[in-house]
PDB file of N, CA, C and O in Angstrom:
ATOM      1  N   MET A   1     -56.982-197.671-141.096  1.00  0.00           N
ATOM      2  CA  MET A   1     -57.409-196.595-140.237  1.00  0.00           C
ATOM      3  C   MET A   1     -56.125-195.881-139.567  1.00  0.00           C
ATOM      4  O   MET A   1     -56.171-194.662-139.408  1.00  0.00           O
ATOM      5  N   SER A   2     -55.085-196.538-139.206  1.00  0.00           N
ATOM      6  CA  SER A   2     -54.046-195.829-138.549  1.00  0.00           C
ATOM      7  C   SER A   2     -53.152-194.896-139.702  1.00  0.00           C
ATOM      8  O   SER A   2     -52.444-193.950-139.355  1.00  0.00           O
ATOM      9  N   ARG A   3     -53.289-195.264-140.900  1.00  0.00           N
ATOM     10  CA  ARG A   3     -52.730-194.507-142.034  1.00  0.00           C
ATOM     11  C   ARG A   3     -53.452-193.112-141.936  1.00  0.00           C
ATOM     12  O   ARG A   3     -52.775-192.096-142.093  1.00  0.00           O
ATOM     13  N   VAL A   4     -54.655-193.034-141.709  1.00  0.00           N
ATOM     14  CA  VAL A   4     -55.382-191.623-141.857  1.00  0.00           C
ATOM     15  C   VAL A   4     -54.969-190.754-140.594  1.00  0.00           C
ATOM     16  O   VAL A   4     -54.843-189.533-140.689  1.00  0.00           O
ATOM     17  N   PHE A   5     -54.763-191.445-139.403  1.00  0.00           N
ATOM     18  CA  PHE A   5     -54.508-190.679-138.279  1.00  0.00           C
ATOM     19  C   PHE A   5     -52.979-190.189-138.438  1.00  0.00           C
ATOM     20  O   PHE A   5     -52.632-189.026-138.228  1.00  0.00           O
ATOM     21  N   LYS A   6     -52.081-191.260-138.848  1.00  0.00           N
ATOM     22  CA  LYS A   6     -50.765-190.722-139.234  1.00  0.00           C
ATOM     23  C   LYS A   6     -50.622-189.647-140.220  1.00  0.00           C
ATOM     24  O   LYS A   6     -49.763-188.783-140.046  1.00  0.00           O
ATOM     25  N   PHE A   7     -51.363-189.632-141.200  1.00  0.00           N
ATOM     26  CA  PHE A   7     -51.415-188.634-142.209  1.00  0.00           C
ATOM     27  C   PHE A   7     -51.858-187.286-141.655  1.00  0.00           C
ATOM     28  O   PHE A   7     -51.320-186.223-141.963  1.00  0.00           O
ATOM     29  N   LEU A   8     -53.030-187.433-140.690  1.00  0.00           N
ATOM     30  CA  LEU A   8     -53.440-186.124-140.131  1.00  0.00           C
ATOM     31  C   LEU A   8     -52.380-185.576-139.132  1.00  0.00           C
ATOM     32  O   LEU A   8     -52.204-184.363-139.021  1.00  0.00           O
ATOM     33  N   ALA A   9     -51.722-186.430-138.454  1.00  0.00           N
ATOM     34  CA  ALA A   9     -50.662-186.003-137.460  1.00  0.00           C
ATOM     35  C   ALA A   9     -49.504-185.208-138.223  1.00  0.00           C
ATOM     36  O   ALA A   9     -48.949-184.177-137.842  1.00  0.00           O
ATOM     37  N   TYR A  10     -49.278-185.920-139.368  1.00  0.00           N
ATOM     38  CA  TYR A  10     -48.174-185.310-140.251  1.00  0.00           C
ATOM     39  C   TYR A  10     -48.572-183.838-140.711  1.00  0.00           C
ATOM     40  O   TYR A  10     -47.830-182.858-140.642  1.00  0.00           O
ATOM     41  N   LEU A  11     -49.896-183.863-141.200  1.00  0.00           N
ATOM     42  CA  LEU A  11     -50.346-182.500-141.731  1.00  0.00           C
ATOM     43  C   LEU A  11     -50.317-181.453-140.703  1.00  0.00           C
ATOM     44  O   LEU A  11     -49.906-180.307-140.883  1.00  0.00           O
ATOM     45  N   ILE A  12     -50.854-182.008-139.448  1.00  0.00           N
ATOM     46  CA  ILE A  12     -50.773-180.923-138.322  1.00  0.00           C
ATOM     47  C   ILE A  12     -49.433-180.314-138.076  1.00  0.00           C
ATOM     48  O   ILE A  12     -49.263-179.105-137.916  1.00  0.00           O
ATOM     49  N   VAL A  13     -48.417-181.290-138.054  1.00  0.00           N
ATOM     50  CA  VAL A  13     -47.062-180.784-137.694  1.00  0.00           C
ATOM     51  C   VAL A  13     -46.738-179.938-138.904  1.00  0.00           C
ATOM     52  O   VAL A  13     -46.191-178.867-138.642  1.00  0.00           O
ATOM     53  N   ILE A  14     -46.975-180.216-140.222  1.00  0.00           N
ATOM     54  CA  ILE A  14     -46.395-179.372-141.065  1.00  0.00           C
ATOM     55  C   ILE A  14     -47.209-178.009-141.076  1.00  0.00           C
ATOM     56  O   ILE A  14     -46.609-176.986-141.406  1.00  0.00           O
ATOM     57  N   ALA A  15     -48.433-177.960-140.759  1.00  0.00           N
ATOM     58  CA  ALA A  15     -49.112-176.650-140.644  1.00  0.00           C
ATOM     59  C   ALA A  15     -48.569-175.875-139.592  1.00  0.00           C
ATOM     60  O   ALA A  15     -48.366-174.680-139.805  1.00  0.00           O
ATOM     61  N   LEU A  16     -48.280-176.412-138.393  1.00  0.00           N
ATOM     62  CA  LEU A  16     -47.592-175.631-137.140  1.00  0.00           C
ATOM     63  C   LEU A  16     -46.376-175.108-137.560  1.00  0.00           C
ATOM     64  O   LEU A  16     -46.062-173.942-137.321  1.00  0.00           O
ATOM     65  N   ILE A  17     -45.626-175.935-138.208  1.00  0.00           N
ATOM     66  CA  ILE A  17     -44.270-175.476-138.862  1.00  0.00           C
ATOM     67  C   ILE A  17     -44.409-174.319-139.868  1.00  0.00           C
ATOM     68  O   ILE A  17     -43.647-173.353-139.849  1.00  0.00           O
ATOM     69  N   GLY A  18     -45.388-174.457-140.725  1.00  0.00           N
ATOM     70  CA  GLY A  18     -45.590-173.203-141.632  1.00  0.00           C
ATOM     71  C   GLY A  18     -46.311-171.834-140.910  1.00  0.00           C
ATOM     72  O   GLY A  18     -46.117-170.673-141.271  1.00  0.00           O
ATOM     73  N   LEU A  19     -47.045-172.205-139.983  1.00  0.00           N
ATOM     74  CA  LEU A  19     -47.480-171.042-139.021  1.00  0.00           C
ATOM     75  C   LEU A  19     -46.487-170.403-138.488  1.00  0.00           C
ATOM     76  O   LEU A  19     -46.356-169.209-138.756  1.00  0.00           O
ATOM     77  N   VAL A  20     -45.594-171.037-137.642  1.00  0.00           N
ATOM     78  CA  VAL A  20     -44.408-170.448-136.960  1.00  0.00           C
ATOM     79  C   VAL A  20     -43.504-169.736-138.024  1.00  0.00           C
ATOM     80  O   VAL A  20     -43.052-168.612-137.806  1.00  0.00           O
ATOM     81  N   GLY A  21     -43.253-170.423-139.179  1.00  0.00           N
ATOM     82  CA  GLY A  21     -42.363-169.868-140.161  1.00  0.00           C
ATOM     83  C   GLY A  21     -42.996-168.567-140.636  1.00  0.00           C
ATOM     84  O   GLY A  21     -42.293-167.566-140.772  1.00  0.00           O
ATOM     85  N   TYR A  22     -44.283-168.551-140.889  1.00  0.00           N
ATOM     86  CA  TYR A  22     -44.800-167.349-141.428  1.00  0.00           C
ATOM     87  C   TYR A  22     -44.901-166.159-140.270  1.00  0.00           C
ATOM     88  O   TYR A  22     -44.867-164.976-140.609  1.00  0.00           O
ATOM     89  N   ALA A  23     -45.020-166.531-138.973  1.00  0.00           N
ATOM     90  CA  ALA A  23     -44.908-165.388-138.103  1.00  0.00           C
ATOM     91  C   ALA A  23     -43.421-164.954-137.925  1.00  0.00           C
ATOM     92  O   ALA A  23     -43.230-163.835-137.450  1.00  0.00           O
ATOM     93  N   TYR A  24     -42.445-165.658-138.228  1.00  0.00           N
ATOM     94  CA  TYR A  24     -41.117-165.122-138.140  1.00  0.00           C
ATOM     95  C   TYR A  24     -40.763-164.403-139.507  1.00  0.00           C
ATOM     96  O   TYR A  24     -40.096-163.369-139.459  1.00  0.00           O
ATOM     97  N   ILE A  25     -41.178-164.905-140.707  1.00  0.00           N
ATOM     98  CA  ILE A  25     -40.709-164.587-141.834  1.00  0.00           C
ATOM     99  C   ILE A  25     -41.713-163.504-142.497  1.00  0.00           C
ATOM    100  O   ILE A  25     -41.303-162.657-143.292  1.00  0.00           O
ATOM    101  N   GLY A  26     -43.011-163.606-142.114  1.00  0.00           N
ATOM    102  CA  GLY A  26     -44.030-162.571-142.712  1.00  0.00           C
ATOM    103  C   GLY A  26     -43.700-161.148-142.642  1.00  0.00           C
ATOM    104  O   GLY A  26     -43.962-160.418-143.599  1.00  0.00           O
ATOM    105  N   PRO A  27     -43.059-160.630-141.420  1.00  0.00           N
ATOM    106  CA  PRO A  27     -42.772-159.173-141.602  1.00  0.00           C
ATOM    107  C   PRO A  27     -41.728-158.780-142.781  1.00  0.00           C
ATOM    108  O   PRO A  27     -41.703-157.650-143.269  1.00  0.00           O
ATOM    109  N   TYR A  28     -40.926-159.766-143.160  1.00  0.00           N
ATOM    110  CA  TYR A  28     -40.203-159.321-144.297  1.00  0.00           C
ATOM    111  C   TYR A  28     -40.848-159.321-145.637  1.00  0.00           C
ATOM    112  O   TYR A  28     -40.326-158.710-146.569  1.00  0.00           O
ATOM    113  N   PHE A  29     -41.956-159.977-145.774  1.00  0.00           N
ATOM    114  CA  PHE A  29     -42.677-159.801-147.019  1.00  0.00           C
ATOM    115  C   PHE A  29     -43.991-158.982-146.849  1.00  0.00           C
ATOM    116  O   PHE A  29     -44.938-159.139-147.619  1.00  0.00           O
ATOM    117  N   GLY A  30     -44.013-158.036-145.734  1.00  0.00           N
ATOM    118  CA  GLY A  30     -45.078-156.876-145.763  1.00  0.00           C
ATOM    119  C   GLY A  30     -46.109-157.242-144.942  1.00  0.00           C
ATOM    120  O   GLY A  30     -47.042-156.440-144.898  1.00  0.00           O
ATOM    121  N   ALA A  31     -46.217-158.463-144.126  1.00  0.00           N
ATOM    122  CA  ALA A  31     -47.238-158.828-143.257  1.00  0.00           C
ATOM    123  C   ALA A  31     -46.967-158.015-141.886  1.00  0.00           C
ATOM    124  O   ALA A  31     -45.877-158.191-141.342  1.00  0.00           O
ATOM    125  N   ASP A  32     -47.781-157.248-141.378  1.00  0.00           N
ATOM    126  CA  ASP A  32     -47.564-156.405-140.224  1.00  0.00           C
ATOM    127  C   ASP A  32     -48.512-156.917-139.045  1.00  0.00           C
ATOM    128  O   ASP A  32     -49.709-156.635-139.098  1.00  0.00           O
ATOM    129  N   PHE A  33     -48.027-157.625-138.037  1.00  0.00           N
ATOM    130  CA  PHE A  33     -48.656-158.169-137.093  1.00  0.00           C
ATOM    131  C   PHE A  33     -48.942-157.195-135.751  1.00  0.00           C
ATOM    132  O   PHE A  33     -49.648-157.592-134.824  1.00  0.00           O
ATOM    133  N   SER A  34     -48.427-156.124-135.763  1.00  0.00           N
ATOM    134  CA  SER A  34     -48.372-155.196-134.658  1.00  0.00           C
ATOM    135  C   SER A  34     -49.859-154.615-134.617  1.00  0.00           C
ATOM    136  O   SER A  34     -50.505-154.364-135.634  1.00  0.00           O
ATOM    137  N   PRO A  35     -50.292-154.442-133.384  1.00  0.00           N
ATOM    138  CA  PRO A  35     -51.707-153.831-133.268  1.00  0.00           C
ATOM    139  C   PRO A  35     -51.545-152.301-133.526  1.00  0.00           C
ATOM    140  O   PRO A  35     -50.488-151.715-133.294  1.00  0.00           O
ATOM    141  N   PRO A  36     -52.678-151.684-134.028  1.00  0.00           N
ATOM    142  CA  PRO A  36     -52.649-150.367-134.183  1.00  0.00           C
ATOM    143  C   PRO A  36     -52.558-149.514-132.826  1.00  0.00           C
ATOM    144  O   PRO A  36     -53.258-149.758-131.843  1.00  0.00           O
ATOM    145  N   GLN A  37     -51.637-148.515-132.893  1.00  0.00           N
ATOM    146  CA  GLN A  37     -51.527-147.856-131.457  1.00  0.00           C
ATOM    147  C   GLN A  37     -52.175-146.300-131.634  1.00  0.00           C
ATOM    148  O   GLN A  37     -51.851-145.441-132.454  1.00  0.00           O
ATOM    149  N   ASN A  38     -53.022-146.254-130.761  1.00  0.00           N
ATOM    150  CA  ASN A  38     -53.594-144.798-130.541  1.00  0.00           C
ATOM    151  C   ASN A  38     -53.503-144.385-129.221  1.00  0.00           C
ATOM    152  O   ASN A  38     -53.508-145.186-128.286  1.00  0.00           O
ATOM    153  N   GLU A  39     -53.404-142.946-129.063  1.00  0.00           N
ATOM    154  CA  GLU A  39     -53.293-142.539-127.737  1.00  0.00           C
ATOM    155  C   GLU A  39     -54.623-142.110-127.423  1.00  0.00           C
ATOM    156  O   GLU A  39     -55.342-141.485-128.203  1.00  0.00           O
ATOM    157  N   VAL A  40     -54.991-142.527-126.043  1.00  0.00           N
ATOM    158  CA  VAL A  40     -56.231-142.465-125.604  1.00  0.00           C
ATOM    159  C   VAL A  40     -56.283-141.431-124.267  1.00  0.00           C
ATOM    160  O   VAL A  40     -55.683-141.827-123.268  1.00  0.00           O
ATOM    161  N   ARG A  41     -56.788-140.474-124.219  1.00  0.00           N
ATOM    162  CA  ARG A  41     -56.877-139.561-123.057  1.00  0.00           C
ATOM    163  C   ARG A  41     -58.207-139.540-122.384  1.00  0.00           C
ATOM    164  O   ARG A  41     -59.106-139.049-123.067  1.00  0.00           O
ATOM    165  N   VAL A  42     -58.514-139.942-121.258  1.00  0.00           N
ATOM    166  CA  VAL A  42     -59.784-139.951-120.512  1.00  0.00           C
ATOM    167  C   VAL A  42     -59.679-139.186-119.321  1.00  0.00           C
ATOM    168  O   VAL A  42     -58.853-139.535-118.478  1.00  0.00           O
ATOM    169  N   PRO A  43     -60.397-138.194-119.130  1.00  0.00           N
ATOM    170  CA  PRO A  43     -60.361-137.412-117.804  1.00  0.00           C
ATOM    171  C   PRO A  43     -60.750-138.331-116.651  1.00  0.00           C
ATOM    172  O   PRO A  43     -61.650-139.163-116.763  1.00  0.00           O
ATOM    173  N   VAL A  44     -60.103-138.167-115.641  1.00  0.00           N
ATOM    174  CA  VAL A  44     -60.443-138.969-114.367  1.00  0.00           C
ATOM    175  C   VAL A  44     -60.530-137.958-113.130  1.00  0.00           C
ATOM    176  O   VAL A  44     -59.683-137.137-112.778  1.00  0.00           O
ATOM    177  N   THR A  45     -61.789-138.236-112.560  1.00  0.00           N
ATOM    178  CA  THR A  45     -62.084-137.425-111.405  1.00  0.00           C
ATOM    179  C   THR A  45     -61.825-138.185-109.995  1.00  0.00           C
ATOM    180  O   THR A  45     -62.464-139.179-109.653  1.00  0.00           O
ATOM    181  N   LEU A  46     -60.954-137.672-109.341  1.00  0.00           N
ATOM    182  CA  LEU A  46     -60.516-138.122-108.109  1.00  0.00           C
ATOM    183  C   LEU A  46     -61.227-137.619-106.894  1.00  0.00           C
ATOM    184  O   LEU A  46     -61.322-136.396-106.792  1.00  0.00           O
ATOM    185  N   ASP A  47     -61.784-138.435-105.880  1.00  0.00           N
ATOM    186  CA  ASP A  47     -62.495-138.035-104.747  1.00  0.00           C
ATOM    187  C   ASP A  47     -61.508-137.827-103.511  1.00  0.00           C
ATOM    188  O   ASP A  47     -61.540-138.504-102.484  1.00  0.00           O
ATOM    189  N   ALA A  48     -60.687-136.849-103.758  1.00  0.00           N
ATOM    190  CA  ALA A  48     -59.631-136.669-102.577  1.00  0.00           C
ATOM    191  C   ALA A  48     -60.129-135.656-101.692  1.00  0.00           C
ATOM    192  O   ALA A  48     -60.800-134.711-102.108  1.00  0.00           O
ATOM    193  N   ASN A  49     -59.819-135.821-100.464  1.00  0.00           N
ATOM    194  CA  ASN A  49     -60.284-134.669 -99.553  1.00  0.00           C
ATOM    195  C   ASN A  49     -59.115-133.776 -99.292  1.00  0.00           C
ATOM    196  O   ASN A  49     -59.247-132.778 -98.583  1.00  0.00           O
TER     197      ASN A  49
END
């Protein structure tokens, strides 16, 4: 049973390393992680005296 837990722990560590590697190397291969940027203009009414 401990073999299964040890295997899962190794698998999780390898998956995390792969995810971090993809986050750093992904933009070089065309993956764009930046959010779309749009200008938003909303009129505001101020109740000043």
